[in-house]
C-alpha positions in Angstrom: 64.6 19.1 107.4 67.1 18.2 110.1 68.4 15.2 108.3 68.8 17.0 105.0 71.5 19.3 106.4 73.7 16.7 107.9 75.6 15.6 104.8 76.8 19.2 104.2 77.9 19.9 107.8 81.1 17.8 107.7 82.0 19.4 104.3 81.7 22.9 105.8 83.8 21.9 108.7 86.5 20.6 106.5 86.5 23.8 104.4 86.9 26.0 107.5 89.7 23.7 108.8 91.5 24.0 105.5 91.3 27.8 105.5 92.8 27.9 109.0 95.7 25.8 107.8 96.3 27.8 104.6 96.1 31.3 106.2 99.3 32.5 107.9 98.4 33.0 111.6 100.7 36.1 112.1 100.1 38.2 109.0 96.4 37.6 108.4 95.5 40.5 110.7 97.7 43.0 108.9 96.0 45.3 106.5 96.8 45.1 102.7 98.7 48.4 103.0 100.8 46.8 105.7 101.6 43.8 103.5 102.6 46.1 100.7 105.0 47.9 103.0 106.4 44.6 104.2 107.3 43.9 100.5 109.5 47.0 100.7 111.2 45.8 103.9 111.9 42.5 102.2 113.4 44.3 99.2 115.8 46.2 101.5 119.2 44.4 101.6 120.8 46.8 104.1 119.3 49.0 106.8 122.2 50.4 108.8 120.1 52.9 110.7 117.4 50.2 111.6 114.7 52.5 110.2 112.5 49.6 109.4 113.0 47.7 112.7 109.5 48.7 113.9 107.8 47.3 110.8 106.4 44.0 112.1 104.0 41.5 110.5 102.3 40.9 113.8 100.9 44.4 113.9 97.3 45.0 112.9 98.1 48.3 111.2 101.2 50.0 109.7 100.1 53.4 110.7 102.5 53.6 113.7 105.5 52.4 111.7 108.5 54.7 111.3 108.2 56.9 108.2 104.5 56.0 107.7 101.6 58.4 108.0 98.0 57.4 107.6 94.7 59.1 106.8 91.5 57.3 107.7 93.3 54.1 108.3 95.1 54.1 104.9 98.7 54.8 104.2 98.9 58.3 102.8 102.6 59.1 103.2 105.9 57.2 103.2 109.0 59.2 104.1 112.3 57.3 104.3 114.6 59.9 102.9 118.3 59.8 103.9 118.2 56.4 105.7 121.0 54.8 103.7 118.8 52.0 102.7 120.0 49.7 99.9 118.1 47.3 97.8 115.4 47.8 95.2 111.9 49.4 95.0 109.2 46.7 94.9 106.2 47.0 92.6 103.9 46.2 95.5 104.1 49.9 96.5 101.8 50.5 93.6 99.1 48.7 95.6 98.9 51.6 98.1 95.8 53.2 96.6 95.7 56.1 99.0 99.4 57.0 98.9 99.8 60.7 98.2 103.5 61.3 99.1 106.4 58.9 98.5 109.9 60.1 99.5 112.8 57.6 99.2 115.5 60.2 98.4 119.0 60.0 99.6 119.3 56.2 99.7 121.0 53.6 97.6 118.1 51.9 95.8 119.1 50.3 92.5 117.5 48.5 89.6 115.0 50.1 87.3 111.9 51.9 88.5 109.1 49.3 88.5 106.3 50.3 86.1 103.6 49.0 88.5 104.7 51.6 91.0 102.7 54.1 89.0 99.5 52.1 89.8 99.5 54.3 93.0 97.5 56.9 91.1 96.8 59.1 94.1 100.4 60.2 94.3 100.8 63.9 94.5 104.5 64.0 95.3 107.2 61.5 94.3 110.8 62.0 95.2 113.3 59.2 94.3 116.3 61.5 93.9 119.9 60.7 95.0 119.7 56.9 94.5 121.3 54.5 92.1 118.2 53.8 89.9 118.9 53.0 86.2 117.0 52.4 83.0 114.3 54.5 81.4 111.3 56.1 83.0 108.4 53.8 82.5 105.7 55.2 80.2 103.1 54.3 82.8 104.1 57.5 84.7 101.4 59.3 82.7 98.8 57.6 84.9 99.8 59.8 87.8 97.2 62.5 87.0 97.4 64.1 90.4 101.2 64.5 90.5 102.4 68.0 91.3 106.0 67.3 92.3 108.4 64.8 90.6 112.1 64.6 91.5 114.2 61.8 89.9 117.5 63.7 90.0 120.9 62.3 90.8 120.4 58.7 89.6 121.6 56.8 86.6 118.4 56.9 84.6 118.9 56.8 80.8 117.0 56.7 77.6 115.1 59.5 76.1 113.0 62.0 78.0 109.5 60.5 78.0 106.9 62.5 76.1 104.4 61.1 78.6 105.5 63.6 81.2 103.7 66.3 79.3 100.5 64.5 80.1 100.9 65.2 83.8 98.6 68.2 83.8 98.7 68.7 87.5 102.4 69.4 87.7 102.8 72.8 89.5 105.9 72.4 91.7 109.1 70.7 90.7 110.1 68.5 87.7 113.7 67.6 88.3 115.5 65.1 86.0 119.0 66.6 86.4 122.2 64.6 86.9 121.1 61.5 85.1 122.1 60.0 81.7 119.1 61.0 79.6 119.9 61.5 75.9 118.3 62.8 72.7 116.2 65.9 72.2 114.2 68.0 74.6 110.6 67.2 73.7 108.7 70.2 72.4 105.7 69.0 74.4 107.6 70.1 77.6 106.6 73.6 76.6 103.1 72.7 77.8 104.2 72.7 81.4 102.9 75.6 83.4 105.3 78.5 83.8 105.4 78.0 87.5 106.8 74.4 87.2 110.5 74.4 88.3 112.0 72.4 85.4 115.6 71.1 85.7 117.0 69.0 82.9 120.6 69.9 83.6 123.6 67.6 83.5 122.4 64.9 81.2 123.5 63.9 77.7 120.8 65.8 75.8 121.4 67.1 72.3 119.9 69.4 69.7 118.2 72.7 69.8 116.1 73.7 72.8 112.5 74.1 71.5 111.4 77.7 71.5 107.8 77.0 72.5 105.6 77.6 75.5 107.0 77.7 79.0 110.4 76.5 77.7 110.9 80.2 76.6 110.6 81.2 80.2 113.4 78.9 81.5 116.8 80.2 82.6 120.1 78.6 81.4 120.5 76.6 84.6 117.5 74.5 83.5 119.6 73.1 80.7 123.2 73.5 82.0 125.6 70.6 81.7 124.4 69.3 78.4 127.2 70.0 76.0 125.1 68.9 73.0 122.3 71.3 73.7 122.2 74.7 71.9 119.9 77.7 71.4 118.3 80.2 73.8 118.6 80.5 76.8 122.1 78.9 76.5 124.9 80.9 75.2 125.8 78.1 72.7 124.3 79.0 69.3 122.9 76.2 67.1 125.1 75.6 64.0 122.2 75.8 61.5 120.7 79.1 62.8 122.0 81.3 65.5 119.5 82.7 67.9 120.3 86.4 68.2 119.0 86.5 71.8 121.5 83.8 72.7 124.4 85.2 70.9 124.1 88.9 71.7 124.1 88.5 75.4 121.9 91.6 75.7 118.6 90.0 76.7 118.1 88.0 79.9 115.8 85.0 80.3 112.4 86.0 81.6 112.3 83.6 84.5 115.3 81.8 86.1 114.8 78.2 86.9 114.3 76.9 90.4 117.6 75.2 91.4 119.1 74.9 94.8 121.8 77.4 95.6 124.2 74.6 96.4 123.8 73.3 92.9 124.4 76.7 91.5 127.8 76.6 93.2 128.4 73.1 91.7 127.4 74.3 88.2 129.6 77.4 88.5 132.6 75.2 89.4 132.0 72.9 86.5 131.6 75.8 84.1 134.8 77.4 85.3 136.8 74.2 84.7 135.5 74.1 81.1 136.1 77.8 80.3 139.1 79.0 82.3 141.4 78.6 79.3 139.0 80.7 77.2 138.1 83.4 79.8 141.6 84.5 80.7 142.8 85.4 77.2 139.4 87.0 76.4 139.5 89.2 79.5 143.1 90.0 78.9 142.3 91.1 75.4 139.4 93.2 76.6 141.7 94.9 79.2 144.1 95.8 76.4 141.4 97.1 74.2 139.9 99.1 77.1 143.3 100.6 77.9 143.8 101.6 74.3 140.4 103.2 74.2 141.0 105.1 77.4 144.3 106.4 76.1 142.8 107.4 72.8 139.9 109.1 74.6 142.4 111.0 76.9 144.2 112.3 73.8 141.0 113.3 72.1 139.7 115.1 75.1 143.0 117.0 75.6 142.8 118.0 71.9 139.2 119.1 72.1 139.7 121.2 75.2 141.9 123.4 73.1 139.0 124.1 70.8 136.4 124.4 73.7 134.6 121.2 72.7 135.0 119.0 75.7 131.3 118.0 76.1 131.4 115.3 73.5 134.5 113.8 75.1 132.7 113.6 78.5 129.7 111.8 76.9 132.1 109.3 75.3 133.9 108.8 78.6 130.6 108.0 80.3 129.9 105.4 77.6 133.3 103.8 78.1 133.0 103.7 81.8 129.5 102.0 81.5 130.9 99.4 79.1 133.8 98.6 81.5 131.3 98.3 84.4 129.2 96.0 82.2 132.2 93.7 81.7 132.6 93.6 85.4 128.9 92.7 85.9 129.1 89.9 83.3 131.7 88.2 85.3 129.4 88.2 88.4 129.6 90.6 91.3 128.4 90.1 94.9 127.8 93.4 96.7 127.0 93.8 100.4 124.8 96.9 100.9 124.5 96.6 104.7 127.7 97.1 106.7 126.6 94.7 109.4 126.3 91.8 107.0 129.4 89.7 107.1 128.5 86.7 104.8 130.2 86.2 101.5 128.7 84.6 98.3 130.7 81.4 99.0 129.0 81.1 102.4 125.5 81.3 100.8 126.4 78.8 98.1 127.7 76.3 100.6 124.8 76.6 102.9 121.6 74.5 103.2 118.8 76.0 101.1 115.1 75.4 101.2 112.5 76.7 98.8 109.9 78.7 100.8 108.1 80.5 98.1 107.7 81.2 94.4 105.9 84.0 92.6 106.1 86.1 89.5 109.1 87.9 91.0 111.1 84.7 91.4 111.9 82.0 93.8 112.7 82.6 97.5 115.0 80.3 99.4 115.6 80.1 103.2 119.4 79.8 103.4 120.8 78.6 106.7 124.5 79.4 107.1 126.5 77.4 109.6 123.8 74.7 110.1 124.8 71.2 111.1 123.6 68.0 109.6 120.2 68.2 111.1 118.6 69.3 107.9 115.7 71.3 109.1 117.2 72.4 112.3 117.1 75.9 113.6 120.8 76.4 114.3 122.8 78.7 112.1 122.1 82.1 110.6 119.1 82.3 108.3 118.7 84.7 105.4 116.2 84.9 102.6 117.7 84.7 99.0 115.4 85.7 96.2 116.4 84.4 92.8 114.9 87.0 90.4 112.6 86.2 87.5 113.4 89.0 85.1 110.3 89.1 82.9 111.1 91.2 79.8 113.9 93.1 81.6 117.4 93.1 80.1 119.3 94.9 82.9 122.7 96.4 82.4 124.9 96.1 85.4 125.0 99.8 86.3 121.2 100.2 86.0 120.7 97.1 88.2 123.2 98.4 90.7 121.5 101.8 90.9 118.0 100.2 91.3 119.0 97.8 94.0 121.1 100.2 96.0 118.2 102.7 96.0 116.0 99.9 97.4 118.5 99.2 100.1 118.4 102.8 101.3 114.7 102.4 102.3 115.5 101.3 105.8 112.6 101.1 108.3 111.7 98.7 111.2 108.6 97.6 109.3 110.2 97.0 105.9 112.3 93.9 105.1 115.9 95.0 104.9 118.0 94.2 101.9 121.5 93.0 102.9 123.3 92.2 99.7 122.8 91.3 96.0 124.5 89.3 93.3 124.6 90.3 89.6 125.7 88.2 86.7 124.5 88.0 83.1 122.4 84.9 83.8 121.8 85.1 87.5 120.5 87.8 89.9 120.0 87.3 93.6 118.7 89.5 96.4 119.7 88.7 100.0 117.5 90.0 102.8 116.5 89.2 106.4 114.6 86.0 106.9 111.3 86.6 108.8 110.5 83.4 110.6 106.8 83.4 111.3 105.2 83.3 107.9 102.9 85.9 106.3 99.7 87.6 107.4 97.7 85.6 104.8 98.6 82.3 106.5 98.0 83.8 110.0 94.5 84.8 109.0 93.4 82.0 106.6 95.7 79.1 107.5 98.4 77.4 105.4 100.6 74.4 105.3 102.1 75.1 108.7 99.0 76.7 110.3 99.0 75.5 113.9 98.9 78.7 116.0 95.8 80.0 117.6 93.7 82.8 115.9 95.2 86.3 116.0 93.9 88.4 119.0 92.7 91.9 118.5 95.9 93.3 120.0 98.0 91.4 117.5 95.8 92.5 114.6 96.0 96.1 115.5 99.8 95.9 116.0 100.1 94.4 112.5 97.9 97.1 110.9 99.7 99.9 112.7 103.2 98.6 111.8 102.2 98.0 108.2 100.8 101.5 107.9 104.1 103.0 109.3 106.2 101.0 106.9 104.1 102.0 103.9 104.1 105.7 105.1 107.9 105.6 105.2 108.1 104.2 101.7 105.8 107.0 100.4 107.7 109.8 102.2 111.3 108.5 102.0 112.1 110.3 98.7 110.7 113.2 96.7 110.4 110.6 93.9 107.2 109.4 95.4 108.0 105.7 95.7 105.1 103.2 95.7 105.0 99.6 96.8 102.7 98.6 93.9 101.9 95.1 95.0 100.6 95.3 98.6 98.6 92.3 99.8 98.5 90.1 102.9 101.1 87.6 101.5 103.6 90.5 101.3 103.3 91.3 105.0 105.7 89.0 106.9 105.4 88.4 110.7 108.1 87.7 113.3 107.5 85.7 116.5 106.1 88.9 118.2 103.7 89.6 115.3 105.8 92.6 114.3 105.0 93.1 110.6 107.5 93.6 107.8 106.6 94.7 104.3 108.3 92.6 101.6 108.5 92.9 97.9 109.2 96.6 97.7 110.9 97.5 94.4 110.6 94.1 92.9 108.2 95.2 90.2 110.9 97.5 88.8 113.5 94.7 88.7 111.0 92.4 87.0 109.4 94.9 84.5 112.7 96.5 83.6 111.3 100.0 84.1 113.8 102.1 86.0 112.1 103.9 88.9 114.9 104.7 91.3 118.0 104.9 89.1 119.5 108.3 88.6 120.1 107.3 85.0 116.4 107.7 84.4 116.5 111.4 85.3 115.7 113.9 82.6 117.0 117.5 82.0 114.6 120.2 81.1 115.3 123.9 80.3 118.4 126.0 80.4 118.6 125.8 84.2 119.4 122.1 84.1 116.7 121.3 86.6 116.7 117.6 87.3 113.3 115.9 87.1 113.5 112.5 88.7 111.3 109.6 87.7 108.4 109.2 90.1 106.0 106.4 90.8 103.4 108.4 89.0 105.2 107.7 85.7 105.6 104.0 86.1 103.5 101.3 84.5 103.7 98.1 86.5 102.2 94.7 86.4 99.0 94.5 88.4 98.8 92.6 91.7 95.9 90.5 92.6 92.9 92.3 91.2 90.9 92.3 94.5 93.7 94.4 96.1 94.2 96.7 93.2 92.5 100.1 93.1 89.7 100.4 90.5 91.4 103.1 88.5 94.5 100.8 88.1 92.7 97.7 87.0 93.3 98.5 83.3 96.4 96.8 82.1 99.4 99.1 81.9 97.7 101.9 83.9 99.9 104.1 86.0 100.1 103.1 89.6 100.1 105.8 92.3 100.5 106.1 96.0 96.7 106.4 96.3 96.6 102.9 94.8 98.8 101.7 97.7 96.3 103.3 100.1 93.4 101.4 98.5 95.4 98.1 98.7 96.1 98.8 102.4 92.4 99.4 103.0 91.6 95.9 101.6 94.3 94.4 103.8 92.8 96.1 106.8 89.4 94.8 106.0 91.0 91.3 105.7 92.5 91.7 109.2 89.1 92.8 110.7 86.9 90.3 109.0 89.2 87.3 108.7 87.8 86.8 105.2 89.7 86.5 102.0 89.5 89.7 99.8 87.7 87.9 97.0 84.7 86.9 99.2 81.4 88.0 97.6 82.8 88.4 94.1 80.0 86.2 92.8 77.5 89.0 93.8 78.8 92.1 92.1 82.4 91.4 91.3 83.7 93.8 94.0 84.6 91.4 96.7 85.2 92.2 100.4 85.2 95.9 100.0 81.7 95.9 98.6 80.4 93.5 101.3 81.8 95.7 104.2 80.5 98.9 102.6 77.0 97.3 102.2 76.8 96.3 105.8 77.7 99.8 107.0 75.4 101.4 104.5 72.4 99.3 105.6 73.3 99.6 109.3 73.3 95.8 109.7 74.9 94.1 112.8 78.7 94.2 112.9 78.7 90.5 113.8 77.8 89.8 110.1 81.3 90.8 109.0 83.6 90.8 112.0 85.9 87.8 112.4 84.1 85.4 114.7 87.4 84.9 116.6 87.1 88.5 117.7 83.4 88.4 118.9 84.4 87.2 122.4 86.5 90.3 122.8 83.4 92.5 123.3 85.4 95.3 124.8 87.1 96.0 121.5 83.9 96.7 119.5 84.4 100.5 119.5 88.0 100.1 118.4 87.1 97.7 115.6 84.4 100.1 114.3 87.0 102.9 114.2 89.4 100.6 112.2 86.6 99.8 109.8 86.0 103.5 109.1 89.7 103.9 108.3 89.5 101.0 105.9 86.4 102.5 104.2 88.2 105.8 103.8 91.1 104.0 102.2 88.9 102.3 99.7 87.0 105.2 98.4 86.2 104.9 94.7 87.6 108.4 94.0 91.4 108.4 94.6 91.2 112.1 95.6 89.0 111.2 98.5 91.4 108.7 99.9 93.7 109.9 102.7 97.5 109.9 102.5 99.2 107.1 104.3 100.5 109.5 106.9 96.9 110.3 107.9 96.0 106.6 107.8 98.9 105.7 110.1 98.1 108.5 112.5 94.4 107.4 112.6 95.3 103.8 113.5 97.9 104.9 116.1 95.1 106.7 117.9 93.3 103.4 118.4 94.6 102.0 121.7 94.3 98.5 123.2 92.8 98.8 126.6 
């Protein structure tokens, strides 16, 4: 047996010796992900900021390299934005099987996008914007089934828009292909994108009619701006073969404006102004002459009718003329400051750095930092929140919009987000308010993308509940018109660094639904005594908020929403604060969620520890206070709205609970 193995031993030795010579001694220890990243370093021709200087082939793992983040030993994120790198993108990056986020924006990478890059099928976010890439988008992009965010804007890509993008079923954030050289039609399949996708096809060479299908009907004109060959709704350019009355009449606004950075809006406006100055000036001059003639004629008619005691008709006509002139002013675009202490102009906002911080049915919210340096995400400068309204089915005239927004601005309370200014144009409506820096109550309770703070203490929770109740009480009692919030939930309660709460979203449902609730123009006259009956919240039909926050009597579509509905929603929020649970917990049992669970525990006299937030259990001295707050929440969520207290009583009950 011993002799039979001898002939093979020299052979094994030679094989091992050959492997040692063939294997590179320095890079053999580096992981395959590291080797793929070294291919990128080799493809970089210029690295002026020395961003890749720490990438060494002698390392065992790339997880400590600049711009690299790992998960379980695999490269999960590569962030090299704004490093002024030049070169090309190697196909070896497609070998990073666990890569979820790739951001190479703001560099000078050239050549076509390699098709094998899309072998990295775990990608969730891909940002190659602001480079010098050219050529078509490879059809293999359809393999990125998990992709939610795609930004290829500001390159030199060309060819037709790939139909394969419609196969990216997970898209839910941004799809930005603007500022390239794409040509041809807009594929009708793009209407399959969810409404929440921020589509931007602007500033290409696209032609033809915009397909009137699916979510494309919900896009604003900025999604297609800068394509002279495009026509049809929502653009103002009618198609030659069949004019779209919505596009030509100018009386109906798009239902949801597109997500586009404010700085780009400024750039678009400038480009549009260059193209249309020669047309706008004579048109406006002509309108001014016509308006002058009409006013002169009206003055003559009114003087004549006064002689015969028939001045009333003249007054009505004068009102119509004034409204039409105001509408002309609104179509040109008007920025109005409603808070005397606000000293920023529209130009300041458009030039500022803007970051998307939220998106909902009511529109897109930007954090706009005015006076910020080049630090990007730094904290210097004045920050405001700019909400770009999604208009739903509303077709607001300027005077109606002005009345609504200025009525909202008069609701001024320390626990209500303050409106500072607004902008109205025929295709753009912005609301400017204070920016509250510490996120929302939902994230503080349940976590979120930036959740890093410790759990909320009982003192902080009680402070939030008391402040929210005061703000909602003020909204209810501010005016005899019985205002309602209509969409109260934990995501609408913003927190500052001291956990002071601020109610956001008040009045937005009216601006989206197009149902005037504040405007004096909605007043009605009854009887010979000319008594004015103002529109109240009781008469409004508003879109329902999340069903678990909505009162039972208002869960039927189109049902009138009342102040008692707000009381119910506040009760659910209060239970959310006390239990630390999401409001839809337990819906698999009886469909009633958190309210049913809490009521069942109290009815069966079970231990409070079953429902109280575990993070509060160590604060044993607050048990009596927590029970008192639970009783307030139970009263607010009574099935019969007549049994629910008014918000004034709710606020006073919570204020009686003291932190020892």
